[in-house]
N, C-alpha and C positions, 0 to 999 in steps of 0.2 A: 216589502218587508212580510209579504204573505207565503215566501216559499217554504216548502214543507221538507227541503233538502236537509238532511241532517248536516251539521258542520264539521268540517274536517278537523283532525286532530293538531293543526297548526293554530286553530282558533283558541287552544288553550283549555278545552273541554277535556283533553286526555292527558294533555303532558303537564299543564299547571298543576300547582301544588292544591290540593283538594283536602279540606279536613271536615270530620264528621262532628256536625255541632249542631244542637237544636237552638234556634232562635226565633223568637215570635215574630212574623211579621205581618203585612196588610199588603193585598193585592188586590186588582180591580181592573177589568176590562177595558181596552182601548178601543173603541169604535169610531165609526163617521160621525154618531151624535153624539160623541165624548164619551166621558168614562162612565161606566157602568157602576153597580153597587160594590161597596167594599167587603173583601171578605178575609177572614183570618186565617194564616196558615203558618206552619212551623217548617224551618230548614231542617232538613234531613244530611245535607252536607253542602259546603259550600267552596267556593274557588275563585281566582280573581276575575274572571270573567261573567260568573253565574252562579248558580245554586240548583240543587234539588229540593221542592218541596213537598210537603203532606198538606192538603186540604180536603174540607169537607166536598168542596165544590169542584168538580172535574174540569180540566182545560184540554183544548186541544191542541195539536201541532199547529204552527203557524201563528197563532194568537198572538195580539201584541199585549200585553200587560203592563201596569205601574205597580212596583213592587215598593212598599216602604216600610222603612224601620227608625222609629222615633222621627226626627225631622231630615232623615236621609233618603232619599227616594230616586228610582232610577228607571227607566224605560226599557222592558226586556221583552224578549220572544219566546214564547214556548217551542223548545226542539225535540223535546221527547215527552211523552205520556202512557204510563203503564195502561196496560189491558183491564179494564175494570173487573174482569174476573180471573185475574191472578193475584197473588199475595201481596203485589206491591201496588193494588188500586189505592187509588187516590193520590199517588205520588206524580209528579210532572217536574221537569227540568228547564230552566229559564235561562237565556244568556242576553247579557245587557247590550243593547244597542245603543244607548243613550244617555250618559250621567257614570257615574261611579257606582260600583256596587255598594250598597248600604253596610254590608259588614267588611269593609275594608281595615276598620280599627281591630276588630275580632282575628283577621289573618294575620295582622303583623303581629300578633300577639300570640298568634298558637302556631304549632308546627303539625305537619301530618305524624300520625302515631300508627304504630303495628302493633298486633298482638299475635300470639302462637298461633298458628293453624288447627292445631289439635289439642287445646288446652286440656281435655279430659286424658289426656295422654293414652289414645287407643293403640299400646302396644300388641302387636301381633295382628292388628286389623288389615295390614297391608297399606302403605301409603300411596299406593296407588301406580306408582312408575319405579318401583324397583326392578332390579333385572328381571326380563322377561322369565327365567327359569326359576326364579325364587319359587318354592313350595310353600306357601301361604295365601291366606285368604286376602283377597283384595276388593277395593271398592269398585263400583260400575266405573268403565270407561267409556268413553263416548269419541267416535270418529266424526271430526269436522275438518272443514277444508277451507284455510285461510292464506294469511301471509303474515311475517314477522319482520321486524326491524331490529336486526342484533347491532346494539350500540356499543362500539370499543373505544372508549375514547371520544373523540369526534368522528371517527368513522361508522358509516351503517351500512349493514349489509342484510340483503333481503333474503329471507327464509320462509317457512311454511310450518303450519301447526297442523299436525297429524291427528293426534287423540289429547283429550283432558279429561279429570277426574277430579274427585274432590280434592284429593291432595297432590295433584301433578300433571304434568303434561308430556307429551312427545312431540320435540321441535326438529324439524330439517331445515339445515341452512349451510352455505358455503364457507360462513366462519364457524368453526366449532371451538366451544370453549372446553376446557380441561376438565376433567370430574372431581369435584370437590371447589369449583369455582361460584362463589357466590354472584347474584345480581338481582336487579329488580325487573320484574314481569308487569307489563300493563297490558289488560286485554279490555277490548271493545267488543262486547257479543249482544246482539239484539238491541244496540243501543244503549247498551249498560256499561259502565265502566267497574273494571274491578283491576286493584293493585296487589300484588302479592310480592315478597321476596322469596327467592327460590335458590337453589344449589343443583348444580349438574352432579347424576348420581353415575352414569354411563353413557357410552357413546353407541351409537348404532352403525356400524360399519363405515365410521369415520365421516358420514352424510349427514346426521342425527345424534340428538341428544335426550336422554330421558331426564327430565327435572324435577324436582321434588319442591313443593311448597313447604316455607318453612315459617313465615309470618304473613298476614292478609292484615289489610289497611283496616284500620277500626271502622267498624259500620259497612263493611264491604261483605260481611259473612252472609247476611241475607240476599245480596245480589249475586253473589257466585251461586248460592242454592236455588235460585230462580232462574239462572242460565243454566244450571245442571236440569231441572225440571223441564224446561223448553226443549231440550236434547231430547230426552225421554221418549218425547210427545212427536219429535219430528222425524218423518220417514225419509228426509233427505238433510245431510249435513248443511249447516247454515254457514255462511260466510264467518269468518273471525279475524279480527285485525289484531296485532300484538306486536307490542313493542318491548323488547329486551334492552337494559342498560346495566352494566357492570356498577356494583356500589358494595362496599363492605356492609355485612350485616350486623347492627347493633346486637349487643349482648343483651339477652332477656332475662330479667331475674331482678 
């Protein structure tokens, strides 16, 4: 259990229900000599297979830890840790490898929640991926190279993410959704997971789609900002995994 390879989306870290919820927990390292000192932490988000934690003590990828909440406890492995020099310092993600998650009851009572991607109503600021010939100010776009899974019912179609901005993305795919189609977009960048609800705004030569983010999962806004800040610093586009699934957008308001 010391592998530092990040888990596949099939493990539930990307595709499972994820809820932004702060819960106090205790955790301790598990080593050859037994358990280490108990540390306090707070969950940033939780899901059926693990959670993202915030603690004053750092953890390393591959560490085995005991996570406890009340009388419930589980053996977990650290699968991601934030850069100590980044805005996410102190955060790390764990995946349960033995026992049920200590927050199963909270997951049963809560649902994934989304909030408007632009609550201040920055009209005229350019939502990032309107038609390329639109004459208005836009937010910075970043070129990326990766792949996308477009889910149309039970069918999956491979695609490619070409650009991303604060408010949208450009996706190339052999399965093109019509303008006006609403869907959910799950992104995995720099081992950080971001979920948004989006809408197709225009097509690019019937080979790609310009999509606009409508809502973002509660708690994911700082993660999107973190990803964009990393892209600003990188000289070479980084790999981006994306999954797109059709689903109606909930009415906001």
